[in-house]
TORBA-438977 format. One record per residue (C-alpha): x, y, z; residue number from 1. Coordinates in nm, 4 decimals, padded with zeros to 6 digits. Example, Ala and Ser with C-alpha at 12.3 -4.5 7.8 and 13.67 -1.06 7.14 Angstrom:
BEGIN
(site (01.2300 -00.4500 00.7800) 1)
(site (01.3670 -00.1060 00.7140) 2)
//
This chain:
BEGIN
(site (-00.4831 -01.0576 -00.3970) 1)
(site (-00.8587 -01.0592 -00.3869) 2)
(site (-00.8894 -00.6830 -00.3615) 3)
(site (-00.6845 -00.3746 -00.4389) 4)
(site (-00.5787 -00.3176 -00.0770) 5)
(site (-00.4638 -00.6720 00.0034) 6)
(site (-00.6633 -00.6417 00.3256) 7)
(site (-00.9022 -00.9298 00.2613) 8)
(site (-00.9916 -01.2714 00.3889) 9)
(site (-00.9836 -01.4217 00.7330) 10)
(site (-00.6069 -01.4142 00.7991) 11)
(site (-00.4920 -01.0670 00.7075) 12)
(site (-00.1334 -00.9570 00.7695) 13)
(site (-00.1485 -00.6913 01.0425) 14)
(site (00.1148 -00.4897 00.8573) 15)
(site (-00.1205 -00.4611 00.5564) 16)
(site (-00.4016 -00.3369 00.7811) 17)
(site (-00.1689 -00.0821 00.9410) 18)
(site (-00.0541 00.0316 00.5965) 19)
(site (-00.4121 00.0614 00.4643) 20)
(site (-00.5048 00.2667 00.7710) 21)
(site (-00.2021 00.4934 00.7176) 22)
(site (-00.3041 00.5496 00.3543) 23)
(site (-00.6554 00.6367 00.4704) 24)
(site (-00.5107 00.8817 00.7239) 25)
(site (-00.3045 01.0428 00.4475) 26)
(site (-00.6107 01.0724 00.2231) 27)
(site (-00.8123 01.2304 00.5033) 28)
(site (-00.5236 01.4740 00.5574) 29)
(site (-00.5456 01.5920 00.1959) 30)
(site (-00.2670 01.3793 00.0444) 31)
(site (-00.3529 01.2324 -00.2961) 32)
(site (-00.3042 00.8559 -00.2679) 33)
(site (-00.3130 00.6247 -00.5690) 34)
(site (-00.2778 00.2473 -00.5476) 35)
(site (-00.2038 00.0130 -00.8336) 36)
(site (-00.2135 -00.3652 -00.8398) 37)
(site (-00.0212 -00.5658 -01.1018) 38)
(site (-00.3151 -00.8008 -01.1526) 39)
(site (-00.5607 -00.5163 -01.2120) 40)
(site (-00.3458 -00.2410 -01.3692) 41)
(site (-00.0330 -00.4023 -01.5210) 42)
(site (00.0159 -00.1202 -01.7721) 43)
(site (00.1107 00.1213 -01.4905) 44)
(site (00.3997 -00.1079 -01.3939) 45)
(site (00.5215 -00.1467 -01.7512) 46)
(site (00.5059 00.2243 -01.8340) 47)
(site (00.7174 00.3354 -01.5360) 48)
(site (01.0794 00.2797 -01.6444) 49)
(site (01.2146 00.2669 -01.2857) 50)
(site (00.9569 00.0052 -01.1905) 51)
(site (01.0109 -00.1941 -01.5098) 52)
(site (01.3900 -00.2009 -01.4579) 53)
(site (01.3598 -00.3092 -01.0934) 54)
(site (01.1106 -00.5818 -01.1825) 55)
(site (01.3476 -00.7143 -01.4483) 56)
(site (01.6435 -00.7042 -01.2076) 57)
(site (01.4791 -00.8189 -00.8815) 58)
(site (01.1495 -00.9775 -00.9849) 59)
(site (00.8799 -00.9943 -00.7194) 60)
(site (01.1332 -00.9078 -00.4488) 61)
(site (01.1145 -00.5493 -00.5750) 62)
(site (00.7455 -00.5275 -00.4763) 63)
(site (00.5846 -00.3186 -00.3452) 64)
(site (00.6913 00.0133 -00.4949) 65)
(site (00.6028 00.3283 -00.3062) 66)
(site (00.6526 00.6617 -00.4752) 67)
(site (00.6275 00.9995 -00.3061) 68)
(site (00.5868 01.2969 -00.5390) 69)
(site (00.7053 01.0860 -00.8333) 70)
(site (01.0233 00.9613 -00.6632) 71)
(site (01.0737 00.6015 -00.5532) 72)
(site (01.0797 00.6068 -00.1719) 73)
(site (01.0476 00.2331 -00.0915) 74)
(site (01.0883 -00.0854 -00.2901) 75)
(site (01.0666 -00.4412 -00.1624) 76)
(site (00.9102 -00.3535 00.1724) 77)
(site (00.5982 -00.2080 00.3220) 78)
(site (00.6922 00.0825 00.5464) 79)
(site (00.5369 00.1039 00.8885) 80)
(site (00.2543 00.3524 00.9325) 81)
(site (00.4879 00.5658 01.1412) 82)
(site (00.7535 00.5743 00.8641) 83)
(site (00.4987 00.6535 00.5945) 84)
(site (00.3165 00.9255 00.7850) 85)
(site (00.6442 01.0874 00.8922) 86)
(site (00.7358 01.1511 00.5261) 87)
(site (00.4223 01.3664 00.4975) 88)
(site (00.4432 01.5263 00.8424) 89)
(site (00.1199 01.3593 00.9522) 90)
(site (00.0880 01.2460 01.3134) 91)
(site (00.0803 00.8690 01.3681) 92)
(site (-00.2125 00.7546 01.5801) 93)
(site (-00.2096 00.3750 01.6210) 94)
(site (-00.5454 00.2147 01.5435) 95)
(site (-00.7095 -00.1020 01.6686) 96)
(site (-00.6747 -00.3959 01.4323) 97)
(site (-00.9776 -00.6106 01.3501) 98)
(site (-00.8558 -00.9731 01.3516) 99)
(site (-01.1593 -01.1147 01.1703) 100)
(site (-01.0933 -00.9983 00.8152) 101)
(site (-01.2808 -00.7177 00.6498) 102)
(site (-01.4134 -00.8051 00.3074) 103)
(site (-01.7600 -00.9039 00.4170) 104)
(site (-02.0510 -00.6921 00.5347) 105)
(site (-01.9294 -00.3603 00.3944) 106)
(site (-01.5724 -00.4010 00.5193) 107)
(site (-01.2693 -00.2045 00.4100) 108)
(site (-01.1895 -00.3693 00.0781) 109)
(site (-01.2911 -00.1847 -00.2302) 110)
//
């Protein structure tokens, strides 16, 4: 992916935009959110034994990994914003999706 969020380019998967918005909502609600990308921070994936074992067993089908308070909550799927926010007791407020991509002109990639 061209950026850490995966929300880049002209044809962005709406699910990735929804997920990025949910993570932003969590951050604004005081939840500490950390994102790691295999291309940019491979050591994080190797050092986590659960992640390493799942990658060996399932390969890329195990991605993404989503941990909540150190416990694996999701593997192999991106949860909907509603599912993710529910885990933290944060209200889901659907947001408008920009169809044109977001990496240019100070967009959301970073």
